[in-house]
Each structure stands twice: as structure tokens, then as C-alpha cells.
C-alpha positions in Angstrom: -20.4 148.5 76.2 -19.7 144.8 77.1 -16.1 145.6 78.0 -17.3 148.5 80.2 -19.7 146.1 81.9 -17.0 143.5 82.6 -14.7 146.1 84.1 -17.6 147.4 86.3 -18.2 143.8 87.5 -14.6 143.3 88.4 -14.4 146.6 90.3 -17.7 145.8 92.1 -16.5 142.4 93.3 -13.2 143.7 94.4 -14.8 146.6 96.3 -17.5 144.4 98.0 -15.0 141.8 99.1 -12.3 144.3 99.9 -10.1 142.6 97.3 -10.0 139.2 99.1 -11.9 137.4 96.3 -11.2 138.0 92.7 -13.9 137.1 90.1 -13.4 133.7 88.4 -12.1 133.7 84.8 -14.7 131.1 83.9 -17.2 133.9 83.7 -15.3 135.5 80.9 -14.7 132.2 79.0 -18.4 131.5 78.9 -19.2 135.0 77.8 -16.6 134.7 75.0 -18.1 131.3 73.9 -21.5 132.9 73.6 -20.1 135.7 71.5 -18.3 133.3 69.2 -21.6 131.4 68.6 -23.4 134.6 67.7 -20.5 135.6 65.4 -20.7 132.3 63.6 -24.4 132.6 63.1 -24.1 136.1 61.6 -20.9 136.4 59.7 -20.1 140.0 58.8 -17.7 139.2 56.0 -15.5 136.4 54.8 -11.8 136.8 54.3 -9.3 134.1 53.3 -5.6 134.5 53.9 -2.8 132.4 52.7 0.8 132.6 53.9 3.6 131.2 51.8 7.2 131.0 53.1 9.7 131.1 50.3 12.4 129.0 52.0 14.3 126.4 49.9 15.3 124.5 53.1 11.6 123.9 54.0 10.8 123.0 50.4 13.4 120.3 50.5 11.8 118.9 53.7 8.4 118.7 52.0 9.6 116.7 49.0 9.0 113.0 49.9 11.5 111.6 47.5 14.4 113.9 48.6 16.9 112.9 51.2 18.4 115.5 53.6 22.1 115.7 53.5 24.3 116.3 56.5 24.6 120.0 55.3 20.8 120.3 55.2 20.5 119.0 58.7 23.3 121.4 60.0 21.7 124.3 58.2 18.3 123.5 59.6 19.7 123.0 63.1 21.3 126.5 63.1 18.0 128.1 61.8 15.9 126.4 64.5 18.4 127.4 67.2 18.2 131.1 66.3 14.4 130.8 65.9 14.2 129.4 69.5 16.4 132.3 70.8 14.1 134.9 69.4 14.8 138.6 69.2 15.6 139.0 72.8 18.0 136.2 73.6 19.6 135.8 70.1 21.5 139.1 69.8 23.0 138.6 73.3 24.2 135.0 73.0 24.4 134.6 69.2 28.2 135.1 68.8 29.1 132.8 71.7 26.7 130.2 70.4 28.2 130.3 66.9 31.8 130.1 68.2 31.5 127.6 71.0 28.2 125.6 70.9 27.2 125.3 67.3 30.5 123.7 66.1 29.8 120.9 68.7 26.2 120.5 67.5 27.5 120.2 63.9 30.1 117.6 65.0 27.4 115.6 66.8 25.1 115.6 63.7 27.9 114.5 61.4 29.2 111.8 63.7 25.9 110.5 64.9 23.8 110.7 61.8 26.5 110.5 59.1 26.1 106.7 58.7 22.4 107.1 58.4 22.8 109.7 55.6 25.2 107.5 53.8 22.7 104.6 53.9 20.2 106.9 52.2 17.9 106.8 55.3 15.2 109.4 55.1 15.9 111.9 57.9 13.8 114.9 58.9 14.4 117.7 61.3 11.6 119.1 63.4 9.7 122.1 62.1 9.8 124.4 65.1 11.4 124.6 68.5 9.5 124.8 71.8 8.8 128.1 73.3 8.2 129.3 76.9 10.5 127.4 79.2 10.5 124.1 77.3 14.0 122.7 76.4 13.6 121.4 72.8 15.6 123.2 70.1 15.1 120.5 67.4 14.8 116.7 66.9 16.1 114.7 64.0 14.2 111.6 63.2 14.3 108.6 60.9 11.1 109.0 58.9 10.8 105.4 57.8 11.2 104.0 61.3 9.2 107.0 62.8 11.8 107.3 65.6 13.8 110.2 66.9 17.5 109.7 66.6 18.8 112.9 68.1 17.2 115.5 70.5 19.0 118.8 71.0 17.9 120.8 74.0 18.8 123.9 76.0 17.9 124.3 79.7 17.9 127.5 81.7 19.9 127.1 84.9 20.1 129.5 87.9 23.4 129.1 89.8 23.6 130.8 93.2 25.9 133.8 93.2 26.7 133.4 89.5 23.4 134.0 87.7 21.6 132.4 84.8 23.2 130.0 82.3 21.9 128.3 79.2 23.0 124.6 79.3 23.1 123.1 75.8 22.9 119.3 75.6 21.6 116.4 73.5 20.0 113.0 73.9 20.4 109.9 71.8 18.0 107.1 71.0 20.7 104.5 71.8 20.3 105.1 75.5 16.6 105.8 75.3 17.2 109.5 75.7 18.2 109.1 79.4 21.8 110.6 79.3 22.5 114.3 79.0 25.4 114.7 76.7 26.8 118.1 77.4 27.6 120.6 74.6 28.4 123.6 76.8 27.1 126.5 78.8 26.5 130.1 77.8 26.2 132.8 80.5 23.1 135.1 80.4 23.3 137.4 83.4 22.1 137.7 86.9 18.7 138.8 85.7 16.0 136.3 84.7 16.2 135.6 80.9 13.1 136.1 78.8 11.1 133.1 77.6 12.1 131.3 74.4 10.8 132.5 71.1 10.2 136.0 72.5 
């Protein structure tokens, strides 16, 4: 009934104003807040859900006494990259990413962080990439110093006449993350790519 009333209000406002003014979305947020308060006062049932991911890589991250090796960081980097690509972008660019871009990411991890790993510094890799249009694929940080050492990003670029490309690059703490160190570009198409994580 309430959904029907909302639709009737939208149609009424559109009709009266000849479509020039649309109703404010603040109306609906206040209505939903009132519904949430009523639902909290009169719970209809309680359900508890627990989700457990059986992933040995994530288990190693949770162990405070364990140090991530270079191989763990590389494995995590690849997993997070394909998580960011999602089911729409991943199948299209996955092969080229594995052949061209990922070997360079692996080399950067080994060269940049190899000394840190040998010194038994506790390193951690970010848990999830950014979605939407954000650039972050993953960050690797020194847990003890609480400082990011390596940021790996991908940016969507539209080039006139050529179409859309994914520009992979990384930033280092040494230069305060100012310089874009290029890893390479992967062509998408002339059509707008979907959002990350989709």
C-alpha cells in the first residue's frame, strides 16, 4: 500500500508541474527512517547469519605472528586484481593482464619489497580493491610502521579516436606517492567500460 502511495505522489507531482519539478528524495529517506524505527520496536523474528571464507591466504593474513613472503604478496596481488575486474571486465582483459601487466607487478613487488621481506618486516596487503571508478587495486604496507610502501592502481582513460584503455601504474612511499610509475595499458574498446567490481 505504501509503495502504491509513493508512486501516486510521484505521478501527481510530475503531472501538476508538467514534469518540471521532481519530488525530493529526502521525502523517501525520512519515510524509510520512520519505518526502520517501527521495525526496531516490533521485531518480527531474529536471525543470525555467519559467513566464513575458507581461504588459506586470508588466514595467513590474520595470523599476527606470521610474516608474508614475496610469494604470498604476489598471490594476493593477483587475487585482488581479478576481484577488482569483476565478472564483466575480467574475462575480456584477463589474458592480456596475465601476459603483459602482471609479470611487471610481480617484478615490482619482488624488487621493491624483497629487502623488507628479508629483514622479516611484517607486511600486509589490503583486503579489498576499490569499486566504481576508484583506482586502487591493492596497497602493501609495513604493519609495524603503519605506512603504505606500494600502491598499485588502474585508471580508465578515454583517448580520442582510439577508445578506452586501462592504465596500470604504481606509486611508492619513497617519493610520497607523487610519481606514476607506468606498468602498461590494456585496451578495452570504444564503448564505455563497466564500473570496477561489477
